[in-house]
C-alpha positions in Angstrom: 0.0 0.0 0.0 1.5 3.3 -1.0 1.6 6.4 1.2 -1.3 8.2 -0.6 -3.6 5.3 -0.1 -2.5 4.8 3.5 -3.2 8.5 4.2 -6.6 8.2 2.5 -7.7 5.2 4.5 -6.5 6.9 7.7 -8.6 10.0 7.0 -11.6 7.9 5.9 -11.6 5.9 9.1 -11.2 9.1 11.1 -14.2 10.8 9.5 -16.3 7.7 9.9 -15.6 7.6 13.6 -16.3 11.4 13.8 -19.7 11.0 12.0 -20.7 8.2 14.2 -19.6 9.6 17.5 -21.1 13.0 16.7 -24.6 11.6 17.3 -23.8 10.3 20.8 -21.4 12.9 22.3 -21.7 16.6 23.3 -19.2 19.0 21.5 -16.4 19.0 24.1 -16.2 15.2 24.6 -16.7 14.7 20.9 -13.7 17.0 20.2 -11.5 15.3 22.8 -12.5 11.8 21.5 -11.8 12.8 17.9 -8.3 14.1 18.8 -7.6 10.9 20.8 -8.7 8.7 17.9 -6.6 10.7 15.5 -3.5 10.5 17.7 -4.0 6.7 18.3 -4.3 6.1 14.6 -1.2 8.2 13.8 0.8 6.4 16.5 -0.3 3.0 15.1 0.8 3.9 11.6 3.9 5.7 12.7 5.1 2.8 14.8 4.5 0.4 11.9 6.4 2.7 9.4 9.2 3.3 11.9 9.7 -0.4 12.5 10.1 -0.9 8.7 12.6 2.0 8.5 14.6 0.6 11.5 14.8 -2.8 9.7 15.9 -1.0 6.6 18.6 0.9 8.5 19.9 -2.2 10.1 20.1 -3.9 6.7 21.9 -1.0 5.1 24.4 -1.0 8.0 25.1 -4.7 7.5 25.8 -4.0 3.8 28.0 -1.1 4.6 30.1 -3.5 6.8 30.3 -5.8 3.7 27.7 -8.3 5.0 26.0 -8.9 1.7 23.7 -11.6 3.2 21.4 -8.9 4.6 17.9 -9.2 3.3 14.5 -7.4 3.8 12.0 -10.2 3.7 9.6 -9.2 6.5 8.4 -5.8 5.2 4.7 -5.4 4.4 2.9 -2.8 2.3 3.4 -2.3 -1.4 5.8 0.6 -1.0 8.0 -1.2 1.4 7.8 -4.5 -0.6 9.1 -2.6 -3.7 12.0 -1.1 -1.6 12.7 -4.5 -0.1 12.9 -6.1 -3.5 15.2 -3.4 -4.8 17.4 -3.6 -1.7 17.6 -7.4 -1.9 18.6 -7.2 -5.6 21.2 -4.6 -4.8 22.7 -6.8 -1.9 22.8 -9.8 -4.3 24.6 -7.7 -7.0 27.1 -6.3 -4.4 27.8 -9.8 -3.2 28.4 -11.0 -6.7 30.6 -7.9 -7.5 32.6 -8.5 -4.3 33.2 -12.2 -5.1 34.2 -11.2 -8.7 36.5 -8.5 -7.3 38.1 -11.0 -4.9 38.6 -13.5 -7.7 40.1 -10.8 -10.0 42.4 -9.6 -7.2 43.6 -13.2 -6.5 44.3 -13.8 -10.2 46.2 -10.5 -10.3 48.2 -11.3 -7.2 48.9 -14.8 -8.7 50.1 -13.2 -11.9 52.3 -10.7 -10.0 53.8 -13.6 -8.1 54.7 -15.3 -11.4 56.8 -12.3 -12.6 60.5 -13.1 -12.6 61.4 -9.8 -10.9 60.3 -8.6 -7.5 57.4 -6.1 -7.5 56.5 -3.7 -4.7 53.3 -1.5 -4.9 53.1 1.5 -2.6 50.4 4.0 -1.8 51.0 7.8 -1.8 52.3 7.5 1.8 54.7 4.7 0.8 52.8 2.0 2.7 52.8 -1.4 1.1 49.8 -2.5 -1.0 51.4 -5.6 -2.5 54.8 -7.2 -2.1 55.3 -10.0 -4.6 56.4 -13.5 -3.6 59.6 -13.1 -5.6 60.5 -9.9 -3.8 60.0 -11.6 -0.4 62.1 -14.5 -1.5 64.8 -12.2 -2.8 64.8 -10.2 0.5 64.0 -12.6 3.4 64.6 -9.6 5.8 61.9 -7.5 4.1 59.6 -5.6 6.5 56.2 -4.3 5.5 56.3 -1.5 8.1 59.7 -0.3 6.7 59.7 -1.4 3.1 62.3 0.9 1.6 64.8 0.8 4.5 64.6 -3.0 4.9 65.7 -3.6 1.3 69.2 -2.3 2.1 69.7 -0.8 -1.4 71.5 2.5 -1.3 69.9 5.4 -3.2 66.5 3.7 -3.3 65.0 6.4 -1.1 66.5 9.2 -3.3 65.2 7.5 -6.4 61.7 7.2 -5.0 61.8 10.9 -3.9 63.0 12.0 -7.3 60.2 9.9 -9.0 57.4 11.3 -6.7 58.7 14.9 -6.8 58.9 15.0 -10.5 56.1 12.5 -11.2 58.2 10.5 -13.6 59.8 7.1 -14.2 63.2 6.5 -12.6 65.7 3.6 -13.1 69.2 2.6 -12.0 71.5 -0.3 -11.1 72.7 -0.6 -7.5 74.6 -3.1 -5.4 73.0 -4.6 -2.3 74.4 -3.5 1.1 73.9 -4.2 4.7 72.3 -7.7 5.2 72.7 -8.5 1.5 75.0 -11.0 -0.2 76.7 -8.6 -2.6 74.1 -8.9 -5.2 73.4 -6.2 -7.9 69.9 -5.1 -8.7 68.3 -3.2 -11.6 65.6 -0.9 -10.1 62.7 0.7 -12.0 60.2 3.0 -10.3 57.1 4.2 -12.1 53.8 5.9 -11.2 50.4 4.3 -11.1 46.9 5.8 -10.9 45.7 7.6 -7.8 49.3 8.6 -6.6 50.4 5.0 -6.2 53.9 3.7 -7.1 55.4 0.5 -8.4 59.0 -0.6 -7.8 60.4 -3.4 -10.0 63.6 -5.0 -8.7 65.5 -7.5 -10.9 68.6 -9.4 -9.8 71.2 -8.7 -12.4 74.2 -10.1 -10.4 74.9 -12.9 -13.0 74.7 -10.5 -15.9 77.1 -8.0 -14.2 79.5 -10.8 -13.3 79.4 -12.0 -16.9 80.2 -8.5 -18.0 83.1 -8.3 -15.6 84.3 -11.8 -16.7 84.2 -10.7 -20.3 86.0 -7.5 -19.6 88.6 -9.4 -17.5 89.0 -12.1 -20.1 89.7 -9.5 -22.9 92.1 -7.7 -20.6 93.9 -10.9 -19.6 94.1 -12.3 -23.1 95.5 -9.0 -24.3 98.0 -9.0 -21.5 99.0 -12.6 -22.0 99.5 -12.2 -25.8 101.2 -8.8 -25.5 104.4 -10.3 -23.9 105.1 -13.1 -26.4 104.1 -10.9 -29.4 106.4 -8.2 -28.2 109.2 -10.7 -27.6 108.7 -12.3 -31.0 108.8 -8.8 -32.7 112.0 -7.9 -30.8 113.6 -11.2 -31.8 112.7 -10.7 -35.4 114.3 -7.2 -35.4 117.5 -8.7 -34.0 117.3 -11.7 -36.3 117.1 -9.3 -39.3 120.6 -8.0 -38.7 122.2 -11.0 -37.1 124.9 -12.6 -39.3 126.2 -15.3 -37.1 124.5 -18.6 -38.0 124.6 -20.0 -34.4 123.1 -16.9 -32.9 120.4 -16.8 -35.6 119.5 -20.4 -34.7 119.2 -19.5 -31.0 117.0 -16.5 -31.9 114.8 -18.8 -34.0 114.4 -21.2 -31.1 113.4 -18.4 -28.8 110.9 -17.2 -31.3 109.5 -20.8 -31.6 109.0 -20.8 -27.8 107.2 -17.5 -27.8 104.9 -18.7 -30.6 104.4 -22.0 -28.8 103.2 -20.0 -25.7 100.7 -18.1 -27.8 99.5 -21.4 -29.4 99.1 -23.1 -26.0 97.2 -20.1 -24.8 94.8 -20.1 -27.8 94.4 -23.9 -27.6 93.5 -23.7 -23.9 91.1 -20.8 -24.5 89.4 -22.8 -27.3 89.1 -25.9 -25.1 87.7 -23.9 -22.2 85.3 -22.1 -24.5 83.9 -25.3 -26.0 83.4 -26.8 -22.5 81.7 -23.7 -21.0 79.5 -23.0 -24.0 77.8 -26.3 -23.8 78.8 -27.1 -27.4 81.0 -30.0 -26.3 79.3 -33.4 -26.6 80.4 -36.2 -24.3 81.7 -39.2 -26.1 82.3 -42.2 -23.8 84.8 -44.8 -24.8 87.1 -47.4 -23.2 90.3 -45.7 -22.0 93.5 -47.3 -20.8 94.4 -45.1 -17.8 97.9 -46.5 -17.5 98.7 -45.8 -21.1 97.3 -42.3 -20.9 99.4 -41.4 -17.8 102.5 -42.9 -19.3 102.0 -40.8 -22.5 101.6 -37.6 -20.5 104.8 -38.4 -18.5 106.7 -39.2 -21.7 105.9 -35.7 -23.0 107.1 -34.2 -19.7 110.1 -36.4 -19.4 112.7 -33.7 -20.4 111.4 -31.4 -17.7 111.2 -34.3 -15.2 114.8 -35.2 -15.8 116.0 -31.6 -15.8 114.4 -31.0 -12.3 115.4 -34.4 -11.0 111.8 -35.3 -10.0 111.0 -38.8 -8.8 107.7 -40.1 -10.2 105.8 -42.8 -8.5 102.7 -44.4 -10.1 100.2 -46.5 -8.2 97.3 -47.8 -10.3 94.7 -49.8 -8.3 91.7 -51.6 -9.6 90.8 -51.8 -13.3 93.1 -50.1 -15.9 90.4 -49.8 -18.5 87.6 -47.3 -17.7 84.7 -46.0 -19.7 84.7 -42.2 -19.8 85.2 -39.2 -22.2 88.8 -39.6 -23.5 89.3 -35.9 -24.4 88.2 -34.5 -21.0 90.0 -37.2 -19.0 93.2 -36.5 -21.0 92.9 -32.7 -20.2 92.3 -33.4 -16.5 95.3 -35.8 -16.1 97.5 -33.7 -18.4 97.0 -30.4 -16.5 97.2 -32.0 -13.0 100.4 -34.0 -13.8 101.9 -31.1 -15.7 101.3 -28.7 -12.7 102.7 -31.4 -10.4 105.9 -31.4 -12.3 106.3 -27.6 -13.2 105.5 -26.3 -9.7 107.4 -29.0 -7.8 110.8 -28.4 -6.3 114.0 -29.6 -7.7 114.8 -33.2 -6.6 111.2 -33.4 -5.5 108.6 -36.2 -5.8 105.4 -36.7 -7.7 102.8 -39.3 -6.7 100.1 -40.4 -9.1 97.4 -42.7 -7.8 94.3 -44.0 -9.4 91.7 -46.4 -8.2 88.5 -47.8 -9.8 85.8 -48.8 -7.3 82.0 -48.6 -7.2 81.9 -47.4 -10.8 84.1 -44.3 -10.0 87.6 -43.4 -11.0 89.5 -41.8 -8.2 92.6 -39.8 -9.1 95.2 -38.3 -6.7 98.1 -36.2 -7.9 100.5 -35.2 -5.1 103.6 -33.0 -5.4 106.3 -31.8 -3.0 106.2 -28.2 -4.1 105.8 -25.0 -2.1 102.1 -25.6 -1.3 99.1 -23.3 -1.7 97.8 -20.8 0.9 94.3 -21.6 2.1 93.0 -18.2 0.9 94.0 -19.2 -2.7 92.6 -22.8 -2.8 89.3 -21.7 -4.4 90.8 -19.0 -6.6 93.4 -21.3 -8.3 90.5 -22.6 -10.5 89.8 -19.1 -11.9 91.0 -18.1 -15.4 94.4 -16.6 -15.4 94.8 -16.7 -11.7 98.4 -17.3 -10.6 99.8 -17.4 -7.1 103.2 -16.4 -8.4 102.7 -14.7 -11.8 106.5 -14.4 -12.6 107.2 -18.1 -11.7 104.2 -19.3 -13.7 105.2 -17.5 -16.8 108.8 -18.9 -16.5 107.3 -22.4 -16.5 105.2 -21.6 -19.6 101.8 -21.8 -17.9 98.8 -20.1 -19.5 96.8 -19.6 -16.3 93.9 -21.7 -17.7 94.9 -25.3 -16.8 93.0 -25.6 -13.5 90.0 -23.8 -15.0 89.9 -26.4 -17.7 90.3 -29.2 -15.1 87.4 -27.8 -13.0 85.0 -27.4 -15.9 86.0 -30.8 -17.4 85.3 -32.5 -14.1 82.0 -30.7 -13.8 80.9 -31.9 -17.2 81.6 -35.5 -16.1 79.6 -34.9 -12.9 82.7 -35.4 -10.8 84.3 -33.5 -7.9 87.8 -32.1 -7.1 89.3 -31.3 -3.8 92.7 -29.7 -2.8 94.8 -30.5 0.2 97.9 -28.4 0.7 100.5 -27.6 3.3 102.9 -24.7 2.9 106.4 -25.9 2.3 105.4 -29.5 1.9 103.3 -29.7 -1.2 99.8 -30.1 -2.6 97.4 -33.0 -3.3 94.6 -32.8 -5.9 91.9 -35.4 -5.4 89.4 -36.1 -8.2 86.4 -38.4 -8.3 84.8 -39.1 -11.7 81.7 -41.3 -12.2 82.2 -43.8 -15.0 79.7 -44.9 -17.6 78.2 -48.3 -17.0 
């Protein structure tokens, strides 16, 4: 029943009561009775209407507090039934919209978590809206109450201030400090709608290390080639004016040695490059370990004799193993060659092999000067030399142990170093064999 009809019936009832009561009452009682009836009827309808509005208010309050289950099912009267129907439809739509919004938000957060870089979304007061899973994994010490400070990246605050002050995108590359692990990050800050900001953080440590390695490699190669090239050029200049046949032959021999150094360097670089690039294909074959070691020692025999080194070989287990011949040759050659070159005069070299449980175990022990503990990891780096001058005198390229390390890695093996200053070093290798 609408308001007009309700008012009409109220007045109709009132006038009927007035007409009837007028016949039986004097003027004053009649007036008082009429007013009383009117007040009672008004109170009755007001109470009924008020109860409906109270129920409506309670339902609206529930919806405002995101309780979309609120419904108006007890209201009576055509006007209130229409309002109740519209309210119930609105509550249902809001519930569906909320569920859809929650679903979209979850999908968006899942998508953000799949991004390879860390992502941090901030409001205009720099409070965290979203911190992606990758970001939290990258920074275990990240704190939501202090997002910028807890990242321990210098200049991040200044970058964010520059971006917000000028309302523009800002980017840069910075190292991690404080609680970090010396990583390097590429940072990109950009504005979003409604004064919100996004910070993208990508770990570029590997890329930066590769850049440094490339730069160091070019520098080292240039340095390593410069000396023999300069020496060869000088020898050629002297050879041009040398008349004595014996002296000319000596100069030619020296030139050959310098060219041999460059050749060895380039060969080692090519070998290392093939192994590291993944282009090298493993080819397993039956290998006679004893024959391989004897061949290596035969090539080194002039130096062994010259230095007076005593070589002892102890081959245990099977002599024929199934492995990659090229890689195994490079491993043994470099280890044995180093054991001879960096030994002391009248020293000893012990070569031990043992095949057991489908593994080839190799030990090469010398009686040289030994390796300081601080250098035991670095000796496997390219061009690293403990004693640069002595290494060059011995004709080393600085790549031998790097080749050994990467060759063993390709064969899924391990290498360990034991050393004592003044007493020598022992290299222990374990290589799984093909069945």
